[in-house]
C-alpha positions as CSV (number, residue, x, y, z in Angstrom):
1,M,0.1,0.0,-0.3
2,N,1.4,3.3,-1.3
3,K,1.6,6.0,1.9
4,Y,-0.8,8.4,0.9
5,N,-3.5,6.9,-1.9
6,N,-5.7,4.1,-2.6
7,L,-7.8,4.1,0.7
8,N,-11.2,4.1,1.6
9,I,-11.0,6.9,5.0
10,A,-14.0,7.5,6.4
11,Y,-14.4,10.9,8.0
12,L,-16.5,11.7,10.8
13,G,-17.2,15.1,11.6
14,L,-20.0,14.6,13.9
15,S,-19.8,18.1,15.7
16,E,-18.8,20.6,13.3
17,K,-20.8,23.5,11.5
18,L,-19.6,23.2,8.2
19,S,-21.4,25.8,6.3
20,S,-19.8,28.2,9.0
21,R,-15.9,29.4,7.9
22,H,-14.7,29.0,11.1
23,A,-11.1,27.6,12.1
24,G,-12.2,24.1,12.6
25,A,-14.6,23.9,9.2
26,I,-11.5,24.9,7.6
27,H,-9.8,22.2,8.7
28,V,-11.7,19.6,8.1
29,G,-12.7,20.9,4.6
30,E,-8.6,21.2,3.8
31,I,-7.7,18.3,5.3
32,V,-10.4,16.4,3.5
33,K,-9.2,18.1,0.2
34,G,-6.0,16.8,1.0
35,F,-7.0,13.3,1.4
36,K,-8.4,13.7,-2.1
37,K,-6.0,14.9,-3.7
38,F,-3.6,12.5,-3.0
39,K,-5.9,10.1,-4.6
40,N,-8.2,8.8,-1.9
41,K,-11.6,8.2,-1.4
42,V,-13.1,9.9,1.5
43,H,-16.9,10.0,2.9
44,L,-17.6,12.7,5.2
45,Y,-20.5,12.7,7.9
46,C,-21.1,15.4,9.6
47,E,-24.5,17.4,10.5
48,E,-24.2,19.8,7.5
49,N,-22.5,20.1,4.1
50,N,-21.0,23.0,2.3
51,K,-20.3,24.2,-1.3
52,H,-16.3,24.3,-0.7
53,Y,-16.6,20.4,0.0
54,N,-18.3,19.5,-2.9
55,Y,-15.0,17.3,-3.7
56,V,-16.2,13.9,-1.5
57,H,-19.5,12.1,-1.1
58,Y,-21.4,13.7,1.9
59,V,-23.7,11.4,4.0
60,K,-25.9,14.3,5.8
61,L,-27.0,13.7,9.3
62,P,-30.1,14.5,11.1
63,I,-28.5,15.5,14.4
64,G,-24.8,16.7,15.3
65,F,-23.4,14.1,18.0
66,K,-22.5,16.9,20.4
67,E,-26.1,17.6,21.1
68,I,-27.5,14.3,22.1
69,L,-27.4,15.7,25.6
70,L,-30.4,18.3,24.6
71,L,-32.7,15.1,24.4
72,N,-31.9,14.0,20.4
73,I,-31.4,10.8,21.8
74,I,-33.2,9.9,18.8
75,K,-32.6,12.0,15.9
76,A,-28.8,10.8,17.3
77,F,-29.7,7.2,16.6
78,K,-31.3,8.0,13.4
79,S,-27.2,9.3,12.4
80,L,-25.8,6.6,13.7
81,K,-28.2,4.0,11.6
82,E,-27.1,6.5,8.6
83,I,-23.8,5.7,9.2
84,L,-23.4,2.0,9.7
85,R,-25.7,1.9,6.4
86,D,-23.2,3.7,4.6
87,F,-20.1,1.8,5.8
88,E,-22.0,-1.3,5.0
89,H,-21.5,-0.1,1.0
90,Y,-18.7,1.9,1.0
91,K,-16.2,-0.3,3.5
92,P,-13.6,2.0,5.1
93,D,-10.0,1.4,5.9
94,I,-10.0,3.7,8.7
95,I,-12.1,6.4,10.4
96,Y,-10.3,9.3,11.0
97,E,-12.8,11.5,13.4
98,R,-12.4,15.4,14.6
99,W,-13.6,14.1,18.2
100,H,-15.8,15.9,20.4
101,H,-16.8,14.7,23.6
102,P,-19.4,13.5,25.0
103,D,-20.0,11.0,21.9
104,I,-20.6,7.4,22.6
105,F,-21.7,6.5,18.9
106,S,-18.5,6.8,17.0
107,Y,-16.9,4.2,19.8
108,I,-19.9,2.3,18.4
109,I,-19.5,2.6,15.3
110,A,-15.5,1.2,15.5
111,R,-16.6,-1.8,17.6
112,K,-19.6,-2.9,15.9
113,T,-17.2,-2.8,12.5
114,K,-14.2,-3.4,13.5
115,V,-12.8,-0.7,11.5
116,P,-9.5,1.0,12.9
117,R,-10.4,4.1,14.6
118,M,-8.1,7.4,14.8
119,L,-9.0,10.4,16.8
120,E,-8.0,14.4,16.4
121,V,-8.2,15.7,19.6
122,N,-7.6,19.3,19.8
123,S,-8.7,20.4,23.7
124,P,-8.8,17.6,26.5
125,I,-12.5,18.5,26.4
126,T,-13.9,17.0,30.0
127,E,-12.1,20.3,32.2
128,E,-13.8,22.6,29.8
129,I,-17.2,21.5,30.0
130,H,-17.8,20.1,33.7
131,S,-17.7,22.0,36.5
132,Y,-19.5,19.2,38.5
133,P,-17.0,17.0,40.0
134,I,-19.5,13.7,39.5
135,L,-19.7,14.8,35.7
136,S,-16.3,15.2,35.2
137,I,-15.8,12.1,36.8
138,I,-17.9,9.7,34.4
139,S,-16.5,12.3,31.3
140,K,-13.1,11.4,32.2
141,L,-14.1,7.7,32.6
142,F,-15.8,8.0,28.6
143,R,-12.4,9.6,27.3
144,K,-10.3,7.4,28.5
145,I,-12.3,4.5,27.4
146,Q,-12.7,6.2,23.6
147,F,-8.6,7.1,23.8
148,D,-7.6,3.3,25.1
149,Q,-10.4,2.1,22.0
150,S,-9.1,4.0,19.3
151,S,-5.5,3.2,17.4
152,A,-3.8,6.2,17.3
153,I,-4.5,10.1,18.4
154,I,-3.7,12.9,16.4
155,T,-3.1,16.4,18.2
156,Q,-1.6,20.3,17.3
157,T,0.5,21.0,19.9
158,K,3.8,19.7,21.7
159,T,1.5,20.7,25.1
160,L,-1.6,19.2,24.4
161,A,0.5,15.8,23.0
162,K,2.0,16.1,26.4
163,L,-1.3,16.0,28.2
164,L,-2.5,13.6,26.3
165,R,0.0,10.9,27.0
166,T,-1.0,11.2,30.2
167,M,-4.4,9.8,29.9
168,T,-3.7,7.4,27.5
169,N,-1.1,4.5,26.1
170,T,-2.3,5.3,22.5
171,P,0.2,6.7,21.0
172,V,-0.3,10.4,20.1
173,Y,1.2,12.5,17.0
174,I,1.7,15.9,16.1
175,V,0.0,17.3,13.0
176,P,-0.5,20.9,13.4
177,N,-2.6,23.5,11.9
178,G,-1.7,24.5,8.6
179,V,-2.5,27.2,5.7
180,S,-3.3,27.8,1.6
181,T,0.2,29.5,0.9
182,D,-2.0,29.8,-2.8
183,M,-5.3,31.7,-0.8
184,F,-3.5,33.5,1.7
185,T,-0.3,35.3,-0.4
186,D,1.5,39.0,0.5
187,K,0.3,40.4,-2.8
188,L,-3.7,41.1,-3.7
189,E,-5.8,43.5,-4.6
190,F,-7.4,46.0,-1.5
191,P,-10.5,45.3,0.0
192,L,-13.0,47.3,-1.1
193,I,-14.0,48.4,2.4
194,Y,-10.8,50.3,2.1
195,N,-12.3,52.9,-0.8
196,N,-14.3,54.8,2.0
197,I,-11.1,55.2,4.6
198,P,-8.9,58.3,3.7
199,N,-5.4,58.0,2.6
200,I,-5.7,54.4,3.8
201,D,-2.9,53.8,0.8
202,K,-0.5,56.5,3.0
203,K,-1.1,54.9,6.3
204,I,0.8,52.3,8.3
205,K,-1.9,49.4,8.4
206,V,-2.1,47.3,12.0
207,T,-4.5,44.9,11.8
208,F,-6.6,42.4,14.1
209,V,-8.4,39.1,12.5
210,G,-10.2,37.3,14.5
211,S,-13.3,36.5,16.7
212,F,-14.1,39.0,19.6
213,K,-13.3,36.7,22.1
214,Q,-11.7,36.8,25.3
215,W,-9.2,34.7,24.7
216,H,-8.5,36.4,21.7
217,G,-7.1,39.5,23.6
218,V,-9.4,41.8,21.3
219,E,-10.1,44.0,24.3
220,Q,-6.4,45.3,25.1
221,I,-6.3,46.4,21.2
222,P,-8.2,50.2,22.1
223,L,-5.6,50.8,24.4
224,I,-2.8,49.7,23.0
225,A,-3.9,51.6,19.5
226,K,-4.6,55.1,21.7
227,K,-1.1,54.5,22.9
228,I,0.5,53.9,19.4
229,I,-1.8,56.9,17.6
230,E,-0.1,59.0,20.2
231,K,3.2,58.6,18.9
232,H,2.4,58.2,15.4
233,N,-0.3,59.9,13.5
234,N,1.1,58.0,10.3
235,V,-0.8,54.9,11.9
236,I,-4.2,52.9,11.5
237,F,-5.6,49.8,13.3
238,I,-8.0,47.7,11.2
239,L,-10.2,45.2,13.4
240,V,-11.7,42.3,11.1
241,G,-13.9,39.9,12.4
242,S,-17.1,40.1,15.1
243,G,-18.4,38.0,18.2
244,E,-19.5,38.4,22.1
245,L,-17.1,41.4,23.0
246,L,-17.6,43.6,19.8
247,S,-20.1,45.6,21.8
248,N,-17.2,45.8,24.6
249,V,-14.7,47.0,22.1
250,L,-17.0,49.8,20.1
251,N,-17.5,51.3,23.6
252,I,-13.8,51.9,24.9
253,I,-12.7,53.0,21.6
254,P,-12.8,56.6,22.6
255,N,-14.9,59.2,19.6
256,H,-11.5,61.2,18.2
257,L,-10.2,57.4,18.2
258,K,-13.0,56.4,15.9
259,K,-11.2,56.9,12.5
260,D,-8.1,55.3,13.6
261,I,-9.5,52.4,14.6
262,I,-11.5,50.6,12.3
263,L,-14.0,47.9,13.2
264,T,-15.2,46.0,10.0
265,G,-17.4,43.7,11.5
266,A,-17.1,39.7,9.8
267,Q,-15.8,39.5,6.6
268,P,-16.4,36.7,4.2
269,Y,-13.0,34.3,4.4
270,E,-12.5,34.6,1.3
271,E,-11.8,38.1,1.8
272,I,-9.8,37.6,4.6
273,P,-6.3,37.3,2.9
274,K,-6.9,40.8,1.5
275,Y,-7.0,42.6,4.9
276,L,-3.6,40.5,5.9
277,A,-1.9,41.2,2.2
278,N,-2.1,44.7,2.5
279,S,-1.0,45.3,6.2
280,D,2.1,46.2,7.3
281,I,1.7,45.0,10.5
282,L,-0.5,41.7,12.1
283,I,-1.1,41.5,15.8
284,A,-2.6,38.8,17.7
285,P,-2.3,39.8,21.6
286,F,-3.9,36.8,23.0
287,N,-5.0,36.8,26.2
288,A,-5.6,33.5,28.3
289,A,-5.3,35.2,32.2
290,N,-9.2,34.3,32.5
291,Y,-9.2,30.9,31.3
292,K,-9.1,28.3,33.7
293,A,-7.7,25.2,32.0
294,F,-5.1,27.1,30.8
295,K,-3.6,27.7,34.4
296,K,-3.6,23.8,35.1
297,Y,-2.3,23.0,31.4
298,H,-1.0,25.9,30.1
299,F,-1.9,27.5,26.7
300,W,-2.2,24.3,24.0
301,W,-4.1,26.1,21.1
302,C,-2.8,26.0,17.5
303,P,-4.4,29.4,15.9
304,I,-4.8,28.8,12.3
305,K,-5.0,32.6,12.0
306,L,-1.2,32.8,12.7
307,Y,-0.3,30.3,10.2
308,E,-2.5,32.7,7.6
309,Y,-0.7,35.9,9.1
310,M,2.7,33.9,8.4
311,S,1.6,33.2,4.7
312,S,0.4,36.6,4.3
313,G,4.1,37.4,4.6
314,K,3.9,40.6,7.1
315,P,5.4,40.8,10.8
316,I,3.5,39.6,13.5
317,V,3.4,41.1,16.7
318,S,2.0,38.6,19.7
319,Y,2.8,37.3,23.3
320,D,5.5,34.9,24.4
321,Y,3.7,31.9,24.8
322,L,5.5,28.9,23.9
323,E,2.8,27.5,21.0
324,V,2.5,30.8,19.6
325,K,6.3,30.8,19.4
326,E,6.6,27.3,17.7
327,I,4.1,28.8,14.8
328,I,5.6,32.2,14.3
329,G,9.5,31.7,16.1
330,N,11.9,33.9,17.6
331,H,12.4,36.3,14.5
332,N,8.6,37.9,15.0
333,L,8.3,40.1,18.0
334,L,7.1,38.6,21.3
335,A,5.9,40.2,24.2
336,K,6.5,39.1,27.5
337,I,2.9,37.6,28.5
338,G,0.3,40.1,29.4
339,N,2.4,43.0,29.6
340,K,0.5,45.5,27.5
341,N,3.7,48.1,27.6
342,D,5.9,44.9,26.4
343,F,3.5,44.6,23.2
344,I,3.6,48.2,23.1
345,D,6.9,48.7,22.5
346,K,7.6,45.8,20.4
347,L,4.7,47.3,17.8
348,D,6.4,51.0,18.0
349,S,9.9,49.4,17.1
350,L,8.0,47.8,14.2
351,I,6.3,51.5,13.1
352,N,9.8,52.8,13.1
353,N,11.7,50.1,11.1
354,K,9.9,49.8,7.6
355,S,13.3,47.2,6.6
356,L,12.7,45.2,9.5
357,R,9.1,44.8,8.7
358,I,9.8,44.0,4.9
359,K,12.6,41.2,6.2
360,I,10.8,39.8,8.9
361,G,7.6,39.6,6.2
362,K,9.7,37.6,3.2
363,Q,10.5,35.1,6.2
364,N,7.1,34.6,7.6
365,R,6.3,34.0,3.6
366,L,9.0,31.6,3.2
367,I,8.3,29.5,6.3
368,A,4.8,29.2,5.6
369,I,5.7,28.2,1.9
370,K,8.4,25.4,3.2
371,E,6.7,24.2,6.0
372,Y,3.2,25.3,7.0
373,T,0.8,24.1,3.9
374,W,-1.7,21.8,3.9
375,S,-0.4,19.4,2.0
376,K,2.5,19.3,3.9
377,R,-0.3,18.2,7.1
378,V,-2.3,15.9,5.3
379,K,1.1,14.2,4.4
380,Q,1.7,13.8,7.7
381,T,-1.8,12.7,8.9
382,L,-1.4,9.8,6.1
383,K,1.6,8.7,7.3
384,V,0.3,8.2,10.9
385,I,-2.9,6.5,9.2
386,H,-0.5,4.1,7.3
387,S,1.3,3.0,9.7
388,V,-1.8,2.0,12.3
389,L,-3.1,0.2,9.0
390,N,0.1,-1.5,8.8
391,K,0.0,-2.7,12.3
392,E,-3.7,-3.8,12.5
393,K,-3.1,-7.7,11.6
394,H,-7.0,-8.7,11.2
395,L,-9.1,-8.3,7.7
396,I,-11.2,-5.0,8.5
397,Y,-14.4,-7.0,6.9
398,N,-14.7,-10.3,5.3
399,D,-16.5,-10.3,2.7
């Protein structure tokens, strides 16, 4: 068997809302597309499809399995039956699951069909969703059973891999996020919204892209912008995105700075590369201070937007979290965690040094092309699948 092709892969995205272009949906789409690119067959099982995923066989399910606790057990069993019916004809070699907890159904599928099962696990899960001790104990038990039943686990960061290896003896492999370097490039036309901003082409554009949630640190940006604009009248901040903290951010921005801090609102994913390519500096002021799970496990996330920042060929200012540094390296500017003044100083130094901005940007673009493509991530994933199948001695199906 070739390491990369001629496999029948069953991709379970049982709790993903694929009609939305959020990070999880992007990851699912790119991995599935990559499996197909290497001449594998893929059946994608999820609650809803997306026009971007028309290159695979798609099995629509009545319900996302993450919702089974919301009195939708009957619909969930209908989904289970639908998957098993498709498996009878498809005969997959491997189950690849973007895993969510709680979910007993994929465990049932693997046990019933005896198809090797791999889990992609991107969070400790139970510690995030249960504050009640008894529920946490039950969830951890279910988690261990499922981890131990799987043939391999893929995760995105060293921090999370280290944690998962304390929970199971199942092999844990690291395959980080990636980026489409053809889509996210360093030379693209202006977004249309720029036509409404006077002298935008003469400004140094500092851009944030992301959801307006606490861990993205978006509430820090008005203060950071105020300090920078007091020193530089040729700088403009562009904040692209929306979310629960949007009104908070709007209320923090002083009236006299609203022309210098532009909030675009949510934008189509296909437009995001234009904002990044036409920026001078990209910022990611992550704030994990109030995220309880991080106090125990540290910052384990692998933000997909950092790969998109890198591929856009622009310098980045962020905080010095281990997993952030793993992605953007020491050549970008990393402030001391939680120290806004240091973040401002790092940003100020880039504003004052155009040649450094260009140098770092070029380096970022080259790294993305060489190391961060989705094609490379798919190859890494298929190598893990190949190792799992080589280890399996039994026949998957007896025809």
